PDB file with SEQRES, HELIX, SHEET and CRYST1 records, atoms N, CA, C and O in Angstrom:
SEQRES   1 A   71  UNK UNK UNK UNK UNK UNK UNK UNK UNK UNK UNK UNK UNK          
SEQRES   2 A   71  UNK UNK UNK UNK UNK UNK UNK UNK UNK UNK UNK UNK UNK          
SEQRES   3 A   71  UNK UNK UNK UNK UNK UNK UNK UNK UNK UNK UNK UNK UNK          
SEQRES   4 A   71  UNK UNK UNK UNK UNK UNK UNK UNK UNK UNK UNK UNK UNK          
SEQRES   5 A   71  UNK UNK UNK UNK UNK UNK UNK UNK UNK UNK UNK UNK UNK          
SEQRES   6 A   71  UNK UNK UNK UNK UNK UNK                                      
HELIX    1 AA1 UNK A    6  UNK A   14  1                                   9    
HELIX    2 AA2 UNK A   19  UNK A   29  1                                  11    
HELIX    3 AA3 UNK A   34  UNK A   36  5                                   3    
HELIX    4 AA4 UNK A   37  UNK A   49  1                                  13    
HELIX    5 AA5 UNK A   53  UNK A   67  1                                  15    
CRYST1    1.000    1.000    1.000  90.00  90.00  90.00 P 1           1          
ATOM      1  N   UNK A   1     156.245  26.014  -4.931  1.00  0.00           N  
ATOM      2  CA  UNK A   1     156.755  25.407  -6.134  1.00  0.00           C  
ATOM      3  C   UNK A   1     155.685  24.490  -6.726  1.00  0.00           C  
ATOM      4  O   UNK A   1     155.113  23.664  -6.014  1.00  0.00           O  
ATOM      5  N   UNK A   2     155.412  24.630  -8.025  1.00  0.00           N  
ATOM      6  CA  UNK A   2     154.396  23.815  -8.667  1.00  0.00           C  
ATOM      7  C   UNK A   2     154.967  22.471  -9.081  1.00  0.00           C  
ATOM      8  O   UNK A   2     156.135  22.361  -9.454  1.00  0.00           O  
ATOM      9  N   UNK A   3     154.126  21.458  -9.009  1.00  0.00           N  
ATOM     10  CA  UNK A   3     154.499  20.143  -9.499  1.00  0.00           C  
ATOM     11  C   UNK A   3     153.941  19.989 -10.905  1.00  0.00           C  
ATOM     12  O   UNK A   3     152.750  20.203 -11.131  1.00  0.00           O  
ATOM     13  N   UNK A   4     154.803  19.616 -11.854  1.00  0.00           N  
ATOM     14  CA  UNK A   4     154.388  19.378 -13.221  1.00  0.00           C  
ATOM     15  C   UNK A   4     154.603  17.910 -13.542  1.00  0.00           C  
ATOM     16  O   UNK A   4     155.617  17.318 -13.170  1.00  0.00           O  
ATOM     17  N   UNK A   5     153.644  17.338 -14.231  1.00  0.00           N  
ATOM     18  CA  UNK A   5     153.890  15.978 -14.691  1.00  0.00           C  
ATOM     19  C   UNK A   5     154.615  16.039 -16.026  1.00  0.00           C  
ATOM     20  O   UNK A   5     154.776  17.113 -16.605  1.00  0.00           O  
ATOM     21  N   UNK A   6     155.043  14.904 -16.502  1.00  0.00           N  
ATOM     22  CA  UNK A   6     155.825  14.836 -17.731  1.00  0.00           C  
ATOM     23  C   UNK A   6     155.057  15.416 -18.914  1.00  0.00           C  
ATOM     24  O   UNK A   6     155.625  16.158 -19.715  1.00  0.00           O  
ATOM     25  N   UNK A   7     153.787  15.089 -19.028  1.00  0.00           N  
ATOM     26  CA  UNK A   7     152.957  15.590 -20.122  1.00  0.00           C  
ATOM     27  C   UNK A   7     152.936  17.121 -20.122  1.00  0.00           C  
ATOM     28  O   UNK A   7     153.130  17.746 -21.165  1.00  0.00           O  
ATOM     29  N   UNK A   8     152.706  17.709 -18.977  1.00  0.00           N  
ATOM     30  CA  UNK A   8     152.660  19.173 -18.882  1.00  0.00           C  
ATOM     31  C   UNK A   8     154.015  19.785 -19.230  1.00  0.00           C  
ATOM     32  O   UNK A   8     154.078  20.811 -19.908  1.00  0.00           O  
ATOM     33  N   UNK A   9     155.085  19.167 -18.774  1.00  0.00           N  
ATOM     34  CA  UNK A   9     156.426  19.693 -19.053  1.00  0.00           C  
ATOM     35  C   UNK A   9     156.722  19.667 -20.551  1.00  0.00           C  
ATOM     36  O   UNK A   9     157.299  20.611 -21.090  1.00  0.00           O  
ATOM     37  N   UNK A  10     156.330  18.596 -21.215  1.00  0.00           N  
ATOM     38  CA  UNK A  10     156.558  18.495 -22.657  1.00  0.00           C  
ATOM     39  C   UNK A  10     155.732  19.538 -23.398  1.00  0.00           C  
ATOM     40  O   UNK A  10     156.234  20.203 -24.304  1.00  0.00           O  
ATOM     41  N   UNK A  11     154.482  19.679 -23.018  1.00  0.00           N  
ATOM     42  CA  UNK A  11     153.614  20.672 -23.667  1.00  0.00           C  
ATOM     43  C   UNK A  11     154.175  22.077 -23.472  1.00  0.00           C  
ATOM     44  O   UNK A  11     154.195  22.874 -24.410  1.00  0.00           O  
ATOM     45  N   UNK A  12     154.624  22.378 -22.273  1.00  0.00           N  
ATOM     46  CA  UNK A  12     155.184  23.706 -22.018  1.00  0.00           C  
ATOM     47  C   UNK A  12     156.436  23.946 -22.854  1.00  0.00           C  
ATOM     48  O   UNK A  12     156.697  25.072 -23.278  1.00  0.00           O  
ATOM     49  N   UNK A  13     157.208  22.891 -23.090  1.00  0.00           N  
ATOM     50  CA  UNK A  13     158.450  23.022 -23.862  1.00  0.00           C  
ATOM     51  C   UNK A  13     158.179  23.369 -25.322  1.00  0.00           C  
ATOM     52  O   UNK A  13     158.986  24.048 -25.957  1.00  0.00           O  
ATOM     53  N   UNK A  14     157.060  22.913 -25.854  1.00  0.00           N  
ATOM     54  CA  UNK A  14     156.803  23.098 -27.283  1.00  0.00           C  
ATOM     55  C   UNK A  14     155.698  24.093 -27.605  1.00  0.00           C  
ATOM     56  O   UNK A  14     155.508  24.426 -28.775  1.00  0.00           O  
ATOM     57  N   UNK A  15     154.974  24.570 -26.630  1.00  0.00           N  
ATOM     58  CA  UNK A  15     153.775  25.358 -26.911  1.00  0.00           C  
ATOM     59  C   UNK A  15     154.029  26.662 -27.660  1.00  0.00           C  
ATOM     60  O   UNK A  15     153.143  27.114 -28.386  1.00  0.00           O  
ATOM     61  N   UNK A  16     155.161  27.270 -27.523  1.00  0.00           N  
ATOM     62  CA  UNK A  16     155.437  28.538 -28.200  1.00  0.00           C  
ATOM     63  C   UNK A  16     156.313  28.383 -29.436  1.00  0.00           C  
ATOM     64  O   UNK A  16     156.834  29.370 -29.956  1.00  0.00           O  
ATOM     65  N   UNK A  17     156.479  27.149 -29.909  1.00  0.00           N  
ATOM     66  CA  UNK A  17     157.340  26.894 -31.058  1.00  0.00           C  
ATOM     67  C   UNK A  17     156.596  27.148 -32.368  1.00  0.00           C  
ATOM     68  O   UNK A  17     155.380  26.981 -32.455  1.00  0.00           O  
ATOM     69  N   UNK A  18     157.351  27.553 -33.373  1.00  0.00           N  
ATOM     70  CA  UNK A  18     156.786  27.730 -34.715  1.00  0.00           C  
ATOM     71  C   UNK A  18     156.611  26.356 -35.358  1.00  0.00           C  
ATOM     72  O   UNK A  18     157.098  25.353 -34.835  1.00  0.00           O  
ATOM     73  N   UNK A  19     155.926  26.317 -36.475  1.00  0.00           N  
ATOM     74  CA  UNK A  19     155.753  25.056 -37.210  1.00  0.00           C  
ATOM     75  C   UNK A  19     157.099  24.468 -37.598  1.00  0.00           C  
ATOM     76  O   UNK A  19     157.303  23.257 -37.511  1.00  0.00           O  
ATOM     77  N   UNK A  20     158.014  25.324 -38.026  1.00  0.00           N  
ATOM     78  CA  UNK A  20     159.338  24.850 -38.417  1.00  0.00           C  
ATOM     79  C   UNK A  20     160.090  24.269 -37.220  1.00  0.00           C  
ATOM     80  O   UNK A  20     160.758  23.242 -37.338  1.00  0.00           O  
ATOM     81  N   UNK A  21     159.977  24.926 -36.081  1.00  0.00           N  
ATOM     82  CA  UNK A  21     160.642  24.432 -34.878  1.00  0.00           C  
ATOM     83  C   UNK A  21     160.040  23.099 -34.429  1.00  0.00           C  
ATOM     84  O   UNK A  21     160.765  22.201 -34.003  1.00  0.00           O  
ATOM     85  N   UNK A  22     158.720  22.975 -34.525  1.00  0.00           N  
ATOM     86  CA  UNK A  22     158.078  21.710 -34.169  1.00  0.00           C  
ATOM     87  C   UNK A  22     158.547  20.593 -35.092  1.00  0.00           C  
ATOM     88  O   UNK A  22     158.805  19.475 -34.647  1.00  0.00           O  
ATOM     89  N   UNK A  23     158.657  20.904 -36.377  1.00  0.00           N  
ATOM     90  CA  UNK A  23     159.162  19.917 -37.338  1.00  0.00           C  
ATOM     91  C   UNK A  23     160.570  19.486 -36.961  1.00  0.00           C  
ATOM     92  O   UNK A  23     160.883  18.295 -36.988  1.00  0.00           O  
ATOM     93  N   UNK A  24     161.417  20.438 -36.613  1.00  0.00           N  
ATOM     94  CA  UNK A  24     162.791  20.124 -36.217  1.00  0.00           C  
ATOM     95  C   UNK A  24     162.825  19.251 -34.965  1.00  0.00           C  
ATOM     96  O   UNK A  24     163.619  18.314 -34.877  1.00  0.00           O  
ATOM     97  N   UNK A  25     161.966  19.558 -34.002  1.00  0.00           N  
ATOM     98  CA  UNK A  25     161.908  18.764 -32.768  1.00  0.00           C  
ATOM     99  C   UNK A  25     161.510  17.331 -33.084  1.00  0.00           C  
ATOM    100  O   UNK A  25     162.119  16.387 -32.582  1.00  0.00           O  
ATOM    101  N   UNK A  26     160.496  17.170 -33.910  1.00  0.00           N  
ATOM    102  CA  UNK A  26     160.038  15.823 -34.270  1.00  0.00           C  
ATOM    103  C   UNK A  26     161.116  15.094 -35.050  1.00  0.00           C  
ATOM    104  O   UNK A  26     161.450  13.952 -34.736  1.00  0.00           O  
ATOM    105  N   UNK A  27     161.662  15.750 -36.070  1.00  0.00           N  
ATOM    106  CA  UNK A  27     162.702  15.115 -36.891  1.00  0.00           C  
ATOM    107  C   UNK A  27     163.909  14.693 -36.063  1.00  0.00           C  
ATOM    108  O   UNK A  27     164.457  13.611 -36.273  1.00  0.00           O  
ATOM    109  N   UNK A  28     164.323  15.531 -35.132  1.00  0.00           N  
ATOM    110  CA  UNK A  28     165.505  15.197 -34.331  1.00  0.00           C  
ATOM    111  C   UNK A  28     165.199  14.136 -33.275  1.00  0.00           C  
ATOM    112  O   UNK A  28     166.115  13.484 -32.772  1.00  0.00           O  
ATOM    113  N   UNK A  29     163.939  13.959 -32.937  1.00  0.00           N  
ATOM    114  CA  UNK A  29     163.559  12.956 -31.940  1.00  0.00           C  
ATOM    115  C   UNK A  29     163.405  11.566 -32.537  1.00  0.00           C  
ATOM    116  O   UNK A  29     163.575  10.567 -31.838  1.00  0.00           O  
ATOM    117  N   UNK A  30     163.084  11.496 -33.819  1.00  0.00           N  
ATOM    118  CA  UNK A  30     162.870  10.207 -34.472  1.00  0.00           C  
ATOM    119  C   UNK A  30     164.212   9.528 -34.677  1.00  0.00           C  
ATOM    120  O   UNK A  30     165.184  10.154 -35.098  1.00  0.00           O  
ATOM    121  N   UNK A  31     164.250   8.239 -34.373  1.00  0.00           N  
ATOM    122  CA  UNK A  31     165.473   7.429 -34.449  1.00  0.00           C  
ATOM    123  C   UNK A  31     166.565   7.969 -33.546  1.00  0.00           C  
ATOM    124  O   UNK A  31     167.753   7.784 -33.813  1.00  0.00           O  
ATOM    125  N   UNK A  32     166.164   8.630 -32.489  1.00  0.00           N  
ATOM    126  CA  UNK A  32     167.107   9.191 -31.534  1.00  0.00           C  
ATOM    127  C   UNK A  32     167.090   8.332 -30.276  1.00  0.00           C  
ATOM    128  O   UNK A  32     166.539   7.232 -30.261  1.00  0.00           O  
ATOM    129  N   UNK A  33     167.690   8.848 -29.250  1.00  0.00           N  
ATOM    130  CA  UNK A  33     167.720   8.192 -27.955  1.00  0.00           C  
ATOM    131  C   UNK A  33     166.292   7.898 -27.479  1.00  0.00           C  
ATOM    132  O   UNK A  33     165.371   8.668 -27.748  1.00  0.00           O  
ATOM    133  N   UNK A  34     166.123   6.797 -26.784  1.00  0.00           N  
ATOM    134  CA  UNK A  34     164.790   6.411 -26.315  1.00  0.00           C  
ATOM    135  C   UNK A  34     164.174   7.418 -25.352  1.00  0.00           C  
ATOM    136  O   UNK A  34     162.964   7.393 -25.128  1.00  0.00           O  
ATOM    137  N   UNK A  35     164.976   8.292 -24.787  1.00  0.00           N  
ATOM    138  CA  UNK A  35     164.414   9.269 -23.847  1.00  0.00           C  
ATOM    139  C   UNK A  35     163.490  10.258 -24.545  1.00  0.00           C  
ATOM    140  O   UNK A  35     162.724  10.954 -23.879  1.00  0.00           O  
ATOM    141  N   UNK A  36     163.545  10.335 -25.887  1.00  0.00           N  
ATOM    142  CA  UNK A  36     162.645  11.237 -26.611  1.00  0.00           C  
ATOM    143  C   UNK A  36     161.274  10.616 -26.870  1.00  0.00           C  
ATOM    144  O   UNK A  36     160.342  11.323 -27.253  1.00  0.00           O  
ATOM    145  N   UNK A  37     161.137   9.304 -26.667  1.00  0.00           N  
ATOM    146  CA  UNK A  37     159.872   8.629 -26.962  1.00  0.00           C  
ATOM    147  C   UNK A  37     158.679   9.172 -26.178  1.00  0.00           C  
ATOM    148  O   UNK A  37     157.608   9.335 -26.763  1.00  0.00           O  
ATOM    149  N   UNK A  38     158.812   9.457 -24.886  1.00  0.00           N  
ATOM    150  CA  UNK A  38     157.654  10.028 -24.185  1.00  0.00           C  
ATOM    151  C   UNK A  38     157.195  11.354 -24.797  1.00  0.00           C  
ATOM    152  O   UNK A  38     155.996  11.620 -24.880  1.00  0.00           O  
ATOM    153  N   UNK A  39     158.137  12.171 -25.219  1.00  0.00           N  
ATOM    154  CA  UNK A  39     157.776  13.443 -25.837  1.00  0.00           C  
ATOM    155  C   UNK A  39     157.019  13.243 -27.131  1.00  0.00           C  
ATOM    156  O   UNK A  39     156.024  13.919 -27.389  1.00  0.00           O  
ATOM    157  N   UNK A  40     157.494  12.306 -27.951  1.00  0.00           N  
ATOM    158  CA  UNK A  40     156.780  12.006 -29.190  1.00  0.00           C  
ATOM    159  C   UNK A  40     155.394  11.447 -28.887  1.00  0.00           C  
ATOM    160  O   UNK A  40     154.435  11.719 -29.610  1.00  0.00           O  
ATOM    161  N   UNK A  41     155.295  10.672 -27.824  1.00  0.00           N  
ATOM    162  CA  UNK A  41     153.988  10.131 -27.433  1.00  0.00           C  
ATOM    163  C   UNK A  41     153.006  11.231 -27.052  1.00  0.00           C  
ATOM    164  O   UNK A  41     151.831  11.173 -27.413  1.00  0.00           O  
ATOM    165  N   UNK A  42     153.480  12.217 -26.334  1.00  0.00           N  
ATOM    166  CA  UNK A  42     152.616  13.343 -25.947  1.00  0.00           C  
ATOM    167  C   UNK A  42     152.192  14.127 -27.187  1.00  0.00           C  
ATOM    168  O   UNK A  42     151.031  14.516 -27.313  1.00  0.00           O  
ATOM    169  N   UNK A  43     153.131  14.356 -28.098  1.00  0.00           N  
ATOM    170  CA  UNK A  43     152.794  15.078 -29.329  1.00  0.00           C  
ATOM    171  C   UNK A  43     151.791  14.285 -30.160  1.00  0.00           C  
ATOM    172  O   UNK A  43     150.856  14.857 -30.720  1.00  0.00           O  
ATOM    173  N   UNK A  44     151.984  12.962 -30.244  1.00  0.00           N  
ATOM    174  CA  UNK A  44     151.036  12.136 -30.989  1.00  0.00           C  
ATOM    175  C   UNK A  44     149.665  12.169 -30.327  1.00  0.00           C  
ATOM    176  O   UNK A  44     148.644  12.220 -31.014  1.00  0.00           O  
ATOM    177  N   UNK A  45     149.634  12.140 -29.018  1.00  0.00           N  
ATOM    178  CA  UNK A  45     148.366  12.208 -28.295  1.00  0.00           C  
ATOM    179  C   UNK A  45     147.612  13.490 -28.663  1.00  0.00           C  
ATOM    180  O   UNK A  45     146.400  13.466 -28.875  1.00  0.00           O  
ATOM    181  N   UNK A  46     148.333  14.597 -28.736  1.00  0.00           N  
ATOM    182  CA  UNK A  46     147.707  15.872 -29.100  1.00  0.00           C  
ATOM    183  C   UNK A  46     147.169  15.821 -30.527  1.00  0.00           C  
ATOM    184  O   UNK A  46     146.065  16.291 -30.799  1.00  0.00           O  
ATOM    185  N   UNK A  47     147.955  15.248 -31.433  1.00  0.00           N  
ATOM    186  CA  UNK A  47     147.514  15.113 -32.830  1.00  0.00           C  
ATOM    187  C   UNK A  47     146.279  14.235 -32.900  1.00  0.00           C  
ATOM    188  O   UNK A  47     145.301  14.588 -33.558  1.00  0.00           O  
ATOM    189  N   UNK A  48     146.315  13.095 -32.229  1.00  0.00           N  
ATOM    190  CA  UNK A  48     145.214  12.135 -32.259  1.00  0.00           C  
ATOM    191  C   UNK A  48     143.923  12.765 -31.730  1.00  0.00           C  
ATOM    192  O   UNK A  48     142.867  12.635 -32.349  1.00  0.00           O  
ATOM    193  N   UNK A  49     144.009  13.437 -30.603  1.00  0.00           N  
ATOM    194  CA  UNK A  49     142.830  14.024 -29.974  1.00  0.00           C  
ATOM    195  C   UNK A  49     142.229  15.156 -30.809  1.00  0.00           C  
ATOM    196  O   UNK A  49     141.048  15.473 -30.670  1.00  0.00           O  
ATOM    197  N   UNK A  50     143.029  15.754 -31.661  1.00  0.00           N  
ATOM    198  CA  UNK A  50     142.550  16.872 -32.470  1.00  0.00           C  
ATOM    199  C   UNK A  50     142.380  16.504 -33.937  1.00  0.00           C  
ATOM    200  O   UNK A  50     142.321  17.374 -34.806  1.00  0.00           O  
ATOM    201  N   UNK A  51     142.303  15.206 -34.201  1.00  0.00           N  
ATOM    202  CA  UNK A  51     142.106  14.726 -35.562  1.00  0.00           C  
ATOM    203  C   UNK A  51     140.695  14.179 -35.725  1.00  0.00           C  
ATOM    204  O   UNK A  51     140.109  13.625 -34.795  1.00  0.00           O  
ATOM    205  N   UNK A  52     140.177  14.347 -36.908  1.00  0.00           N  
ATOM    206  CA  UNK A  52     138.872  13.767 -37.218  1.00  0.00           C  
ATOM    207  C   UNK A  52     139.031  12.263 -37.392  1.00  0.00           C  
ATOM    208  O   UNK A  52     140.137  11.768 -37.613  1.00  0.00           O  
ATOM    209  N   UNK A  53     137.929  11.549 -37.292  1.00  0.00           N  
ATOM    210  CA  UNK A  53     137.941  10.088 -37.387  1.00  0.00           C  
ATOM    211  C   UNK A  53     138.620   9.624 -38.680  1.00  0.00           C  
ATOM    212  O   UNK A  53     139.369   8.648 -38.670  1.00  0.00           O  
ATOM    213  N   UNK A  54     138.365  10.307 -39.769  1.00  0.00           N  
ATOM    214  CA  UNK A  54     138.966   9.952 -41.060  1.00  0.00           C  
ATOM    215  C   UNK A  54     140.495  10.011 -40.979  1.00  0.00           C  
ATOM    216  O   UNK A  54     141.185   9.126 -41.487  1.00  0.00           O  
ATOM    217  N   UNK A  55     141.016  11.059 -40.337  1.00  0.00           N  
ATOM    218  CA  UNK A  55     142.459  11.200 -40.183  1.00  0.00           C  
ATOM    219  C   UNK A  55     143.027  10.129 -39.251  1.00  0.00           C  
ATOM    220  O   UNK A  55     144.106   9.590 -39.495  1.00  0.00           O  
ATOM    221  N   UNK A  56     142.289   9.831 -38.185  1.00  0.00           N  
ATOM    222  CA  UNK A  56     142.724   8.772 -37.269  1.00  0.00           C  
ATOM    223  C   UNK A  56     142.796   7.436 -38.001  1.00  0.00           C  
ATOM    224  O   UNK A  56     143.752   6.680 -37.829  1.00  0.00           O  
ATOM    225  N   UNK A  57     141.787   7.147 -38.817  1.00  0.00           N  
ATOM    226  CA  UNK A  57     141.786   5.904 -39.585  1.00  0.00           C  
ATOM    227  C   UNK A  57     142.984   5.850 -40.532  1.00  0.00           C  
ATOM    228  O   UNK A  57     143.601   4.798 -40.700  1.00  0.00           O  
ATOM    229  N   UNK A  58     143.306   6.975 -41.144  1.00  0.00           N  
ATOM    230  CA  UNK A  58     144.461   7.040 -42.054  1.00  0.00           C  
ATOM    231  C   UNK A  58     145.757   6.764 -41.293  1.00  0.00           C  
ATOM    232  O   UNK A  58     146.619   6.037 -41.786  1.00  0.00           O  
ATOM    233  N   UNK A  59     145.903   7.341 -40.093  1.00  0.00           N  
ATOM    234  CA  UNK A  59     147.106   7.106 -39.290  1.00  0.00           C  
ATOM    235  C   UNK A  59     147.221   5.641 -38.889  1.00  0.00           C  
ATOM    236  O   UNK A  59     148.307   5.062 -38.939  1.00  0.00           O  
ATOM    237  N   UNK A  60     146.098   5.042 -38.489  1.00  0.00           N  
ATOM    238  CA  UNK A  60     146.101   3.633 -38.097  1.00  0.00           C  
ATOM    239  C   UNK A  60     146.441   2.759 -39.299  1.00  0.00           C  
ATOM    240  O   UNK A  60     147.211   1.806 -39.177  1.00  0.00           O  
ATOM    241  N   UNK A  61     145.874   3.077 -40.452  1.00  0.00           N  
ATOM    242  CA  UNK A  61     146.168   2.299 -41.653  1.00  0.00           C  
ATOM    243  C   UNK A  61     147.645   2.415 -42.036  1.00  0.00           C  
ATOM    244  O   UNK A  61     148.267   1.432 -42.437  1.00  0.00           O  
ATOM    245  N   UNK A  62     148.195   3.613 -41.910  1.00  0.00           N  
ATOM    246  CA  UNK A  62     149.615   3.820 -42.189  1.00  0.00           C  
ATOM    247  C   UNK A  62     150.468   2.986 -41.246  1.00  0.00           C  
ATOM    248  O   UNK A  62     151.420   2.338 -41.680  1.00  0.00           O  
ATOM    249  N   UNK A  63     150.138   2.996 -39.978  1.00  0.00           N  
ATOM    250  CA  UNK A  63     150.868   2.204 -38.988  1.00  0.00           C  
ATOM    251  C   UNK A  63     150.729   0.714 -39.297  1.00  0.00           C  
ATOM    252  O   UNK A  63     151.717  -0.020 -39.276  1.00  0.00           O  
ATOM    253  N   UNK A  64     149.519   0.274 -39.580  1.00  0.00           N  
ATOM    254  CA  UNK A  64     149.271  -1.125 -39.901  1.00  0.00           C  
ATOM    255  C   UNK A  64     150.092  -1.543 -41.121  1.00  0.00           C  
ATOM    256  O   UNK A  64     150.708  -2.609 -41.120  1.00  0.00           O  
ATOM    257  N   UNK A  65     150.101  -0.712 -42.157  1.00  0.00           N  
ATOM    258  CA  UNK A  65     150.852  -1.026 -43.370  1.00  0.00           C  
ATOM    259  C   UNK A  65     152.349  -1.113 -43.083  1.00  0.00           C  
ATOM    260  O   UNK A  65     153.056  -1.927 -43.677  1.00  0.00           O  
ATOM    261  N   UNK A  66     152.820  -0.283 -42.183  1.00  0.00           N  
ATOM    262  CA  UNK A  66     154.242  -0.318 -41.817  1.00  0.00           C  
ATOM    263  C   UNK A  66     154.570  -1.598 -41.047  1.00  0.00           C  
ATOM    264  O   UNK A  66     155.627  -2.197 -41.246  1.00  0.00           O  
ATOM    265  N   UNK A  67     153.663  -2.008 -40.175  1.00  0.00           N  
ATOM    266  CA  UNK A  67     153.890  -3.199 -39.361  1.00  0.00           C  
ATOM    267  C   UNK A  67     153.682  -4.497 -40.136  1.00  0.00           C  
ATOM    268  O   UNK A  67     154.239  -5.538 -39.789  1.00  0.00           O  
ATOM    269  N   UNK A  68     152.873  -4.417 -41.191  1.00  0.00           N  
ATOM    270  CA  UNK A  68     152.540  -5.608 -41.979  1.00  0.00           C  
ATOM    271  C   UNK A  68     152.758  -5.326 -43.456  1.00  0.00           C  
ATOM    272  O   UNK A  68     151.802  -5.298 -44.230  1.00  0.00           O  
ATOM    273  N   UNK A  69     154.017  -5.115 -43.858  1.00  0.00           N  
ATOM    274  CA  UNK A  69     154.267  -4.816 -45.268  1.00  0.00           C  
ATOM    275  C   UNK A  69     153.880  -5.986 -46.169  1.00  0.00           C  
ATOM    276  O   UNK A  69     154.063  -7.154 -45.825  1.00  0.00           O  
ATOM    277  N   UNK A  70     153.351  -5.639 -47.307  1.00  0.00           N  
ATOM    278  CA  UNK A  70     152.970  -6.675 -48.281  1.00  0.00           C  
ATOM    279  C   UNK A  70     154.205  -7.097 -49.047  1.00  0.00           C  
ATOM    280  O   UNK A  70     154.931  -6.252 -49.571  1.00  0.00           O  
ATOM    281  N   UNK A  71     154.446  -8.363 -49.117  1.00  0.00           N  
ATOM    282  CA  UNK A  71     155.633  -8.870 -49.823  1.00  0.00           C  
ATOM    283  C   UNK A  71     155.314  -9.155 -51.273  1.00  0.00           C  
ATOM    284  O   UNK A  71     156.188  -9.588 -52.024  1.00  0.00           O  
TER     285      UNK A  71                                                      
END                                                                             
C-alpha cells in the first residue's frame, strides 16, 4: 500500500479535471468549510510555481490591496 501525503492526494483528485471542473472546485471551496483550505493552498502553490514574476507580483498586489483597502 502506498503512502500519499495531503499534497499528492489533492493533486491526484484534480489532475484529470477539465477547466470548468477546476473552476467549480475552486468556486465551491471558497467561503466554504475550513477543511477545503489545504486544497486551495495546494492549488495556489501550483499556480504560483508556474507563474512568471510579473504574474506573481500582480497576485501579491491584489492580495495587498484586499488586505489594505484605501478608504
